[in-house]
N, C-alpha and C positions, 0 to 999 in steps of 0.2 A: 789631327791637323787639317786642313784645309785639302781639299781633293780639286788636281789639278786638271784645269780645263782643259775640256776635250777641243779637237778643232775640228771647225764646219758647220753650218747652217746646223745639222740635224745632232749634229753634237755638241751646239748650246743650249736644246732645244731638253736635250737630254738634262745636261748642268741645271739648267731653269727648273725642270720638272723635280730634279734630287735635292734641290737649296729647296724648293718650296717644300719637299713631304718631309724636311724637317722643320723649318719656320714654323709651318702648321701646327706640325705636331709637338713644335715647344711651346708654340704661345697662344692655339686654339685659331680657328679662321679669323675672327673677323680683329684681334690682336696684331695679329701679321700683319706686317706690312711688303708692298713693293719692293721699297727701297731695301730692306732685310733679305730677302726673296735675292733681289742681284745680286748684293755684298756676295751670300753664301755663293753664287755660279760665278763670281768675279768679274759678272760683265757691270755699263754701266747701268743707271734704271730705267732708264730710257730704253737700252737693247731689250730689255721684258716684254714692252709690248712691240716691238718687231716680230715676238712672235704668241701672245695672248692677247687677246683686246682690257681684260679684266684679271683680278685676282677671282674673282668667283670662276671665268671660263677654264685658268690653272686649276683651281681647284674643282672642279668638272672634271674638269682631261684625267687627275688625278684617282679620281673615283674609277672614274668609269674606263681605266688601266689598268689598275690592278684588280676592279671586280673581271674582265676580260679572263686576267689571268686566272680566277680562280677557275672561271668556266671551262677553260683551255683544261686546267689541269683533272676537274673533274671529273671530266669525258673523256679523259683520255685515262685514267685510273680506269674507272668503270669498262673498260673495253675488254673485253673477254672474260669476265667476273664471272663465276665458275656457277653462281646461285644469285638470286635477288638478295641475299641476305649479304653476301658479300660481295656488292654490287651497293647493298647504303652502306655498309661499313667502310667500301674505300674510296666511297665519295665525302665519307666527315673524315678522313682522313686526309682524302686531301685538301679540307677547306681550312683545318686547321693548321696544314702543313704551311698553306699559304700565305697566311695570317703571323705563323710566327717569323716566316722566312721574310719577312717584310715589316718590320714593329711600327717603323715610322706613318709608312700607311695603313697596317693597321690598328694603329692610335687614332690616326685623322679622320678612319671607318667608321671605327665602333665608338667613339668618344668624342671626337671634335665635328663633325658631320651632324649632329641632335642639334650645335647652334648654329648652325648654319642657315641662307637663305632658302625662302618656301623654294624658287625655282631647284636649288641644288636636292632639296628634302623630296624633292617630287621624283625627281632625275637617278635618285641613289632608290628610290623606291620602284621604278620599270626596272632599273638595273637587279635588284635583290630579289625582285618576282620570278625571275629567268630560276632564279636559281633554288628560290620554291617550287619553280614546278617538276625540276627536276628530282626531286626528294620527296613532289608528293603521287610523279610517275612510279619513283621505288618502292613510297609503301603503298600503293594500290594495288602492285604487282606483287608484295607480297601479302596484304591478305588475300587475296583473289588463291597465293599457291599456300596458304594456311599457313601463314612462317607467323603470323599477328591474325589479332583480332579484327572484322572488317571493320569499319568507323571512318570518318571526315580526310580522307588523304590531306584536301589542303590543310584545314585545322594541323594537323600533324607533321606536317612541313615548320610551317608560322614555328609553332611552337621545338619543333627541330632547332632552325636558325635561331632563334631564340636565346634557347640552352646552347647552344653552342658561343655565341655573343656574351652571354655575362660570365659564359666561363673563359675566354680570352679576356674579356676585361679584365677579370677576377687576376689572370697572370699577368697582364699586362700588371697590373697596381703591386700586386701579391712578389711576384718575381718568383713563382712557385717553378717547381721541374716539368720542364717539355712534358719529357717522357714519363712521369707521375702524371700525370694532369692526366696527357694522351688517353691515357689508358680510364682513367676513371670519369672523363666525357665518354667514349664511345661504350664505356659498361651500361652510363648511366641512363644514356640513349636509346640502346638499344631495350631497355626494362621499359623505359617512359612508355616507346611506340608497343608494347607488349612482344617484342619477339624475342628473342633470343639468338645469339654468336654460333655460328655453326661450327665450333671447336674454338677448345682451351687448350693452351701447352703453360703449365708453369704458373697458372692464373693468368695471362695474356692471352688477349683477342687476336687467336690464331685469325688469316684470310687465305 
C-alpha cells in the first residue's frame, strides 16, 4: 500500500527520500529514474528538482544520512561501556542493528553504491573512514589493555568493517535469522581480531 504523503516542504523531502531509497534498492542506481522516485512520493517529477539538483545528489544524501545515523548509534551505544572489550562489541552490535532496521538503505550502501559514480564512491569512502577510525581506536586501546595482541589497528578496523559488510550482504541475500547471525558475526569478529568476549551466558556473548 502506498505511504500517505506528508504535508509541508520538510515532509515532502522525507517522502522523496523514502521513495528514493525504495527505488534505488529495487532497481540500482543507474536504472532508477527520477520519474519513479517522484511517483513513489506521490509528487510531480518536477517537484523532485525543487529538493534535489540531481539523482546523484539525492543518492548521496541517502548514504550520508544513513551513515550519520550509524555513527550516532555507535557513539551512543559505546557510552559508559565498562571495558574496551564491551565497547568494541557494542560498536559491532550498533552497526548490525542499524543496517537491519533500514533494509532499503542497507541494500543501497552494501550493494548498489558499488555501481554508483566515482564522486559518490569517494563520498562513501570518506564517511566510512569515520566508522573505521572509531573501530581502530577501540582496537588500539584493546591491544594496549592486553585484550588482544599488538598489531595494525587501522588494518584490523578495515577487516572488521569488511567482514560485517559481507555478513550483512549474505543476510540480505539468504534471509537468515538476524539474531542467530548477530551472535555468529560478533563471535567471529572478536576471535578474528584476537580477542575474547568478557563473559558468555548460555552460549551468547554478553555485554
